[in-house]
C-alpha positions as CSV (number, residue, x, y, z in Angstrom):
1,X,7.1,10.6,-21.8
2,X,5.1,7.3,-20.9
3,X,5.9,5.1,-18.3
4,X,7.8,1.8,-18.5
5,X,5.3,-0.9,-17.6
6,X,5.5,-4.8,-16.5
7,X,3.1,-7.0,-17.5
8,X,3.1,-10.6,-15.9
9,X,0.7,-13.9,-16.4
10,X,-0.3,-14.6,-13.3
11,X,-2.2,-18.5,-14.3
12,X,-0.5,-19.7,-11.3
13,X,1.0,-17.2,-8.1
14,X,4.0,-16.0,-8.2
15,X,6.9,-17.5,-5.8
16,X,7.7,-15.5,-3.2
17,X,11.1,-15.2,-2.0
18,X,12.0,-12.9,1.0
19,X,10.3,-9.5,2.3
20,X,11.0,-7.6,5.2
21,X,10.2,-3.7,6.5
22,X,13.2,-1.8,6.3
23,X,14.5,1.3,9.3
24,X,17.2,3.3,7.4
25,X,19.3,5.8,9.1
26,X,20.6,9.3,8.2
27,X,22.9,9.0,5.3
28,X,21.5,5.2,3.9
29,X,22.5,4.4,0.6
30,X,20.9,1.1,-1.2
31,X,23.8,-1.4,-1.4
32,X,25.2,-2.3,-5.0
33,X,23.5,-5.3,-5.8
34,X,21.7,-7.5,-8.8
35,X,19.1,-9.9,-8.7
36,X,19.4,-12.5,-10.0
37,X,16.0,-13.7,-11.3
38,X,14.1,-12.4,-8.9
39,X,11.9,-8.9,-9.2
40,X,11.8,-6.8,-6.3
41,X,8.6,-4.2,-5.0
42,X,10.0,-1.0,-2.8
43,X,6.9,0.7,-1.3
44,X,7.9,3.8,0.9
45,X,6.1,4.2,4.0
46,X,7.9,7.7,5.0
47,X,11.3,9.4,4.4
48,X,13.0,9.4,0.9
49,X,15.1,6.8,-1.0
50,X,17.1,7.3,-4.4
51,X,17.5,4.5,-5.9
52,X,19.1,4.0,-9.7
53,X,18.4,0.9,-11.9
54,X,20.7,0.9,-14.9
55,X,20.9,4.8,-16.1
56,X,17.7,5.3,-14.9
57,X,17.6,7.4,-11.3
58,X,14.4,7.1,-9.2
59,X,13.8,9.8,-6.0
60,X,10.9,8.2,-3.9
61,X,8.4,9.9,-1.0
62,X,6.0,8.2,1.0
63,X,3.5,5.8,-0.8
64,X,6.1,5.9,-4.0
65,X,5.9,2.1,-5.7
66,X,9.4,1.1,-7.4
67,X,9.6,-2.5,-9.4
68,X,13.5,-3.4,-9.6
69,X,13.7,-6.2,-12.0
70,X,16.2,-8.7,-12.1
71,X,19.4,-8.9,-14.0
72,X,20.1,-5.0,-13.6
73,X,22.5,-3.4,-11.1
74,X,20.7,-1.1,-9.2
75,X,22.3,1.3,-6.1
76,X,21.4,4.3,-3.9
77,X,22.8,7.3,-5.7
78,X,22.3,10.0,-2.7
79,X,21.7,9.6,1.4
80,X,18.2,9.5,2.3
81,X,17.1,11.4,5.6
82,X,16.5,9.8,8.9
83,X,13.3,8.3,9.3
84,X,13.4,6.8,6.2
85,X,11.2,3.5,6.0
86,X,10.0,1.0,3.4
87,X,8.5,-2.0,2.8
88,X,10.5,-4.3,0.1
89,X,9.4,-8.2,-0.7
90,X,11.2,-10.4,-3.7
91,X,9.4,-12.6,-5.8
92,X,10.2,-15.3,-9.0
93,X,7.2,-14.6,-11.8
94,X,5.7,-18.1,-12.5
95,X,4.4,-16.9,-16.4
96,X,6.2,-14.8,-19.0
97,X,7.2,-11.3,-18.1
98,X,6.9,-8.4,-21.1
99,X,7.6,-4.3,-21.0
100,X,5.7,-2.2,-23.2
101,X,5.4,1.5,-23.0
102,X,1.8,1.2,-23.9
103,X,-1.2,0.3,-21.1
104,X,-3.6,-2.4,-22.7
105,X,-6.7,-2.2,-20.5
106,X,-8.7,-5.2,-22.2
107,X,-5.3,-7.4,-21.9
108,X,-5.3,-10.8,-21.8
109,X,-7.7,-11.9,-18.5
110,X,-4.5,-13.2,-16.1
111,X,-2.3,-10.5,-17.2
112,X,-1.6,-7.7,-14.9
113,X,0.0,-4.4,-15.3
114,X,2.6,-2.9,-13.1
115,X,4.4,0.5,-13.8
116,X,8.3,0.9,-13.2
117,X,7.2,4.0,-10.5
118,X,4.0,5.1,-9.2
119,X,2.6,6.5,-6.4
120,X,-0.2,3.8,-4.6
121,X,-3.9,5.5,-4.5
122,X,-5.1,3.7,-1.5
123,X,-2.3,2.8,0.9
124,X,-4.3,1.8,3.9
125,X,-5.6,-1.2,1.6
126,X,-2.5,-2.2,0.2
127,X,-1.0,-2.1,4.1
128,X,-3.4,-4.7,5.4
129,X,-2.2,-7.1,2.0
130,X,1.1,-6.3,3.0
131,X,1.5,-7.2,6.6
132,X,-0.4,-10.4,6.0
133,X,2.5,-11.3,3.7
134,X,5.0,-10.4,6.0
135,X,3.2,-12.3,8.8
136,X,2.7,-15.5,6.8
137,X,6.1,-15.2,5.6
138,X,7.7,-15.2,9.3
139,X,5.3,-17.9,10.8
140,X,7.0,-21.1,10.3
141,X,3.7,-23.5,10.7
142,X,2.6,-21.4,7.5
143,X,3.0,-22.7,3.8
144,X,4.6,-21.6,1.1
145,X,1.7,-21.1,-0.6
146,X,0.0,-19.0,1.4
147,X,2.7,-16.6,0.9
148,X,3.0,-17.4,-2.6
149,X,-0.9,-15.7,-2.9
150,X,-0.1,-13.0,-0.5
151,X,1.9,-11.5,-2.6
152,X,0.2,-12.4,-5.6
153,X,-2.8,-10.5,-4.0
154,X,-0.4,-7.5,-3.4
155,X,0.7,-7.3,-7.4
156,X,-3.1,-7.9,-8.3
157,X,-4.2,-4.6,-5.9
158,X,-1.2,-2.7,-7.2
159,X,-2.4,-3.2,-10.5
160,X,-5.7,-2.4,-9.6
161,X,-4.8,0.8,-8.3
162,X,-2.5,1.8,-11.5
163,X,-5.2,0.8,-13.9
164,X,-8.0,2.9,-11.8
165,X,-5.1,5.7,-11.9
166,X,-5.3,6.0,-15.7
167,X,-9.0,5.1,-16.5
168,X,-11.4,7.5,-18.2
169,X,-11.2,10.5,-16.6
170,X,-14.6,11.8,-16.6
171,X,-15.4,8.7,-14.4
172,X,-13.3,9.8,-11.4
173,X,-14.4,13.1,-11.8
174,X,-18.0,13.0,-10.8
175,X,-19.1,15.2,-7.8
176,X,-20.1,12.1,-5.9
177,X,-16.3,10.7,-6.3
178,X,-14.8,14.3,-5.5
179,X,-16.7,14.1,-2.2
180,X,-15.2,10.7,-1.2
181,X,-12.2,12.1,-2.1
182,X,-12.8,15.1,-0.3
183,X,-13.7,12.9,2.8
184,X,-10.3,10.6,2.5
185,X,-8.3,13.7,2.3
186,X,-9.6,15.4,5.4
187,X,-10.3,12.2,7.4
188,X,-7.4,13.5,9.9
189,X,-10.3,16.2,10.8
190,X,-13.5,16.1,12.8
191,X,-15.7,15.8,10.2
192,X,-19.4,16.0,10.3
193,X,-22.0,15.3,7.8
194,X,-23.3,18.8,8.1
195,X,-19.5,20.1,7.3
196,X,-19.2,17.9,4.6
197,X,-22.4,19.1,3.1
198,X,-22.1,22.8,3.8
199,X,-18.1,22.2,1.8
200,X,-20.7,21.1,-1.5
201,X,-23.6,23.4,-0.7
202,X,-25.6,20.4,-0.1
203,X,-28.3,19.8,2.5
204,X,-27.1,16.6,5.2
205,X,-30.1,14.6,3.8
206,X,-29.7,15.0,0.3
207,X,-26.0,13.9,1.1
208,X,-26.8,10.7,3.3
209,X,-29.1,9.9,0.2
210,X,-25.9,9.8,-2.1
211,X,-24.3,7.7,0.0
212,X,-27.3,5.2,0.4
213,X,-27.7,4.9,-3.4
214,X,-23.9,4.9,-4.7
215,X,-22.5,3.0,-1.7
216,X,-25.1,1.5,0.5
217,X,-24.3,3.5,3.5
218,X,-25.1,6.8,5.7
219,X,-22.2,9.3,5.1
220,X,-21.4,9.3,9.3
221,X,-20.7,5.4,8.3
222,X,-18.5,6.5,5.1
223,X,-16.7,8.7,7.4
224,X,-16.0,6.3,10.2
225,X,-15.1,3.4,7.5
226,X,-12.3,5.7,6.1
227,X,-11.1,7.0,9.5
228,X,-11.1,3.7,10.4
229,X,-8.6,2.2,7.1
230,X,-6.2,4.8,8.2
231,X,-6.2,3.4,12.2
232,X,-5.2,0.3,10.6
233,X,-2.3,1.8,8.7
234,X,-1.2,3.6,11.7
235,X,-1.8,0.3,13.9
236,X,0.6,-1.3,11.2
237,X,3.2,1.2,10.7
238,X,4.1,3.0,13.4
239,X,4.3,2.5,16.9
240,X,1.9,4.8,18.1
241,X,-0.4,4.1,20.8
242,X,-4.5,3.4,20.7
243,X,-5.0,6.6,22.1
244,X,-2.6,8.5,20.4
245,X,-4.0,7.2,16.7
246,X,-7.4,8.1,18.0
247,X,-6.5,11.6,18.9
248,X,-4.7,11.7,15.0
249,X,-7.5,10.7,13.7
250,X,-9.9,13.4,15.7
251,X,-12.1,10.9,17.5
252,X,-13.8,12.8,20.2
253,X,-12.5,10.2,22.9
254,X,-11.0,7.0,22.8
255,X,-13.9,5.0,24.0
256,X,-15.7,6.1,20.8
257,X,-12.5,5.5,18.8
258,X,-12.1,1.4,20.5
259,X,-16.1,1.1,19.5
260,X,-16.4,2.3,16.2
261,X,-12.8,0.3,15.4
262,X,-14.7,-2.8,16.6
263,X,-17.6,-2.6,15.1
264,X,-16.2,-2.1,11.6
265,X,-13.3,-4.5,12.1
266,X,-14.8,-7.1,14.6
267,X,-11.7,-7.1,16.7
268,X,-10.1,-4.1,18.8
269,X,-6.9,-2.0,17.7
270,X,-4.2,-4.2,20.2
271,X,-5.8,-7.3,18.4
272,X,-5.6,-6.3,15.1
273,X,-2.4,-5.3,15.5
274,X,-1.1,-8.2,17.3
275,X,-2.6,-10.3,14.2
276,X,0.5,-9.3,12.0
277,X,3.1,-9.4,14.3
278,X,5.3,-11.8,12.6
279,X,7.2,-9.1,10.5
280,X,10.9,-9.1,9.5
281,X,12.3,-5.9,10.6
282,X,15.5,-4.9,9.0
283,X,18.6,-2.5,9.1
284,X,22.1,-1.7,7.8
285,X,23.3,-3.9,11.0
286,X,20.2,-6.4,10.8
287,X,20.7,-7.8,7.2
288,X,21.3,-11.1,6.3
289,X,21.5,-13.0,3.2
290,X,18.4,-15.1,2.3
291,X,19.3,-17.8,0.2
292,X,17.1,-18.6,-2.9
293,X,14.4,-20.9,-3.1
294,X,14.9,-24.4,-5.0
């Protein structure tokens, strides 16, 4: 069965409506609601959520993204566990929206394609874009246009990741792609160049030659870059201390983690976290009605 795909024309940015980060308690269910012309993106951070759109039911887990269209009733059909957290963001399209069960990889230049539901493949990259949106949306000194472009960037990123999952599988199954994906999967471990090389039965020198040829960096630089991307996600989506994050990602010590993070991002972890501090947080007790934009 093919997934339903929504196709948005983005000759100009979509119109941002509202967004936030929701913390659900044990037994929470999404309220019974119909969006009045606005689309909603529902991106899971942890736990599980059970959403019914019309007659279709979706069981969402970490890194799942659900697109909820307007004018269709949606409701939670099952209790969520404690610790369920998700991003939510609403927007109004500014161009034509069509639906299909086929993906056109050679579509219109300004067209993006999003399925009803799919698993985000590079969550660290998406998390930074979302936090930029949430920060700008809750900063009264920032123009509405900024939020419009941020949420449009999120749509473009999601479309790019979705298309990447259905590209020619021969391209994504090359040996070097397997090496990079293995590093991403094991990035929480204490990785060495020799360990990665041994896993793929090659010498450390040859492995680094591959990274220099295809990525323009050394193997250890790539390993650290992957770890720092995960560190950025943890800084933006958890309350863990810098020391705890350094430990989770198996850095030898906190000082080394601080040095690598600053070399990679030009910021300390604390300054990076504080750069995106204006996020609208809500739960069942704090869920005010936000008026539609004119």
